[in-house]
C-alpha positions as CSV (number, residue, x, y, z in Angstrom):
1,M,79.9,87.3,91.5
2,P,76.7,86.4,89.6
3,F,76.3,83.2,91.6
4,F,76.8,85.1,94.9
5,I,74.0,87.6,93.9
6,A,71.8,84.8,92.6
7,S,72.1,82.8,95.9
8,L,71.0,85.9,97.8
9,V,68.2,86.9,95.3
10,Y,66.7,83.3,95.5
11,Y,67.1,83.1,99.3
12,S,64.1,82.4,101.5
13,P,63.8,81.0,105.0
14,E,62.8,77.7,103.4
15,K,66.1,77.8,101.3
16,D,68.4,78.8,104.2
17,Y,71.2,76.8,102.6
18,L,71.5,79.6,99.9
19,R,72.7,81.9,102.7
20,F,75.6,79.5,103.3
21,V,76.2,79.2,99.5
22,A,76.5,83.0,99.3
23,L,78.8,82.9,102.4
24,F,81.0,80.3,100.8
25,I,81.3,82.2,97.5
26,F,82.0,85.4,99.3
27,I,84.8,83.9,101.5
28,L,86.2,82.1,98.5
29,A,86.3,85.4,96.5
30,V,88.0,87.2,99.5
31,I,90.6,84.5,100.0
32,S,91.4,84.2,96.3
33,D,91.8,88.0,96.0
34,A,94.1,88.0,99.0
35,V,96.2,85.1,97.6
36,D,96.4,86.8,94.2
37,G,97.5,90.1,95.7
38,Y,100.1,88.3,97.9
39,V,101.5,86.4,95.0
40,A,101.6,89.4,92.7
41,R,103.5,91.5,95.4
42,K,105.9,88.7,96.3
43,S,106.8,87.9,92.7
44,K,106.7,91.6,91.8
45,Q,104.3,90.9,89.0
46,T,102.0,93.9,88.9
47,S,100.5,95.4,85.8
48,K,98.7,98.7,85.2
49,A,95.5,96.8,84.4
50,G,95.8,94.7,87.7
51,V,96.4,97.9,89.7
52,V,93.0,99.2,88.4
53,L,91.0,96.0,87.9
54,D,91.8,94.4,91.3
55,P,90.4,97.2,93.5
56,L,87.5,97.6,91.0
57,G,86.6,93.9,91.4
58,D,86.7,94.3,95.2
59,K,84.4,97.3,95.0
60,L,81.9,95.6,92.7
61,L,81.8,92.5,95.0
62,L,81.4,94.6,98.1
63,M,78.8,97.0,96.6
64,S,76.7,94.1,95.3
65,A,76.9,92.4,98.7
66,F,75.9,95.6,100.6
67,I,73.1,96.3,98.2
68,S,71.8,92.8,98.3
69,L,72.1,92.4,102.0
70,S,70.2,95.6,102.7
71,M,67.4,95.0,100.2
72,I,66.5,91.4,100.7
73,K,63.6,91.5,103.1
74,E,63.7,87.8,104.0
75,F,67.0,88.2,105.9
76,P,66.1,88.8,109.6
77,L,69.3,90.7,110.1
78,R,70.4,92.9,107.2
79,F,72.3,96.1,106.6
80,P,70.4,99.3,107.3
81,L,70.2,101.4,104.1
82,W,72.4,104.1,105.6
83,V,75.3,101.6,105.9
84,T,75.0,100.7,102.3
85,L,74.8,104.4,101.3
86,V,78.0,105.2,103.2
87,V,79.9,102.4,101.5
88,I,78.6,103.2,98.0
89,S,79.0,107.0,98.4
90,R,82.7,106.7,99.3
91,D,83.4,104.4,96.4
92,T,81.5,106.6,94.0
93,I,83.4,109.7,95.1
94,I,86.7,107.9,94.8
95,L,85.8,106.6,91.3
96,L,84.7,110.1,90.1
97,G,87.8,111.7,91.7
98,T,90.0,109.2,90.0
99,V,88.5,109.9,86.6
100,V,88.8,113.7,87.1
101,I,92.4,113.4,88.1
102,F,93.2,111.1,85.2
103,I,91.5,113.5,82.8
104,V,93.4,116.5,84.2
105,K,96.8,114.9,84.8
106,Q,96.7,112.2,82.1
107,N,98.2,109.8,84.6
108,I,97.2,108.3,87.9
109,D,98.9,106.3,90.6
110,I,96.6,104.2,92.7
111,Y,97.9,103.1,96.1
112,P,95.7,101.9,98.8
113,S,96.1,103.5,102.2
114,K,96.0,101.8,105.6
115,W,92.6,103.5,106.1
116,G,91.3,102.1,102.9
117,K,92.6,98.6,103.8
118,L,90.9,98.8,107.2
119,A,87.7,100.0,105.6
120,T,87.8,97.1,103.1
121,T,88.6,94.6,105.8
122,F,85.7,95.6,108.0
123,Q,83.4,95.9,105.1
124,M,84.2,92.2,104.2
125,L,83.9,91.2,107.8
126,S,80.5,93.0,108.0
127,V,79.2,91.0,105.0
128,I,80.4,87.8,106.5
129,V,78.7,88.4,109.9
130,V,75.5,89.5,108.2
131,L,75.5,86.3,106.1
132,M,76.1,84.3,109.2
133,Q,73.3,86.3,111.0
134,V,75.6,87.1,114.0
135,E,73.6,89.0,116.6
136,F,76.2,91.7,117.2
137,A,76.9,92.3,113.4
138,Y,76.2,96.0,114.0
139,I,79.6,96.4,115.7
140,F,81.3,95.3,112.5
141,W,79.2,97.6,110.2
142,W,79.7,100.6,112.5
143,T,83.4,99.9,112.5
144,A,83.3,99.5,108.7
145,C,81.4,102.8,108.4
146,F,83.9,104.6,110.6
147,F,86.9,103.4,108.5
148,T,85.0,104.0,105.3
149,V,84.4,107.7,106.2
150,V,88.0,108.1,107.5
151,S,89.4,106.6,104.3
152,G,87.0,108.6,102.2
153,V,88.2,111.9,103.8
154,Y,91.8,110.7,103.4
155,Y,91.4,109.9,99.7
156,I,89.6,113.2,99.0
157,K,92.4,115.2,100.6
158,K,95.0,113.2,98.7
159,G,93.0,113.7,95.5
160,F,93.0,117.5,95.9
161,K,96.7,117.5,96.6
162,T,97.3,115.5,93.5
163,L,95.0,117.6,91.4
164,Y,96.6,120.9,92.5
165,A,100.2,119.7,92.7
166,V,102.5,121.6,90.4
167,D,103.8,119.5,87.6
168,N,107.4,120.6,87.3
169,S,108.1,118.3,84.4
170,R,105.9,120.5,82.2
171,N,107.6,123.8,83.4
172,T,110.9,123.3,81.6
173,H,111.6,126.5,79.7
């Protein structure tokens, strides 16, 4: 991730190759994450640490990409600030909700929803098309924002259900 961010920070129109370096690093990270997840599921080798660290790594990569690609003025086509705020806001709410649930319940089960997977997929595609400077990139970021909001609402509702669910294992008199 540091090389990805550095290639964007040092980007200038004269050093356009850095955009392609960032694109290569990002696609490599996405592919390696997908392969790692696939192998872990197929071999049934998941760990509690992996269940937490894998999505956290995805979020850090995506948040750094959205922040960088909305702030770097040299990019002719970049994310509007509101797109970055939608992505970061949802992830911040999910993270804070997860911490609250863990503190209250002393346990947490993290399972991605289809909405979360769609949001992540379109966020990744949005980063790729912005790095490629595709003229119609806005279609991808609007779609990413739609699924980001839908998944955010889904996770908030699921979080409240989890938080207020009666724990029958503690009610054994």
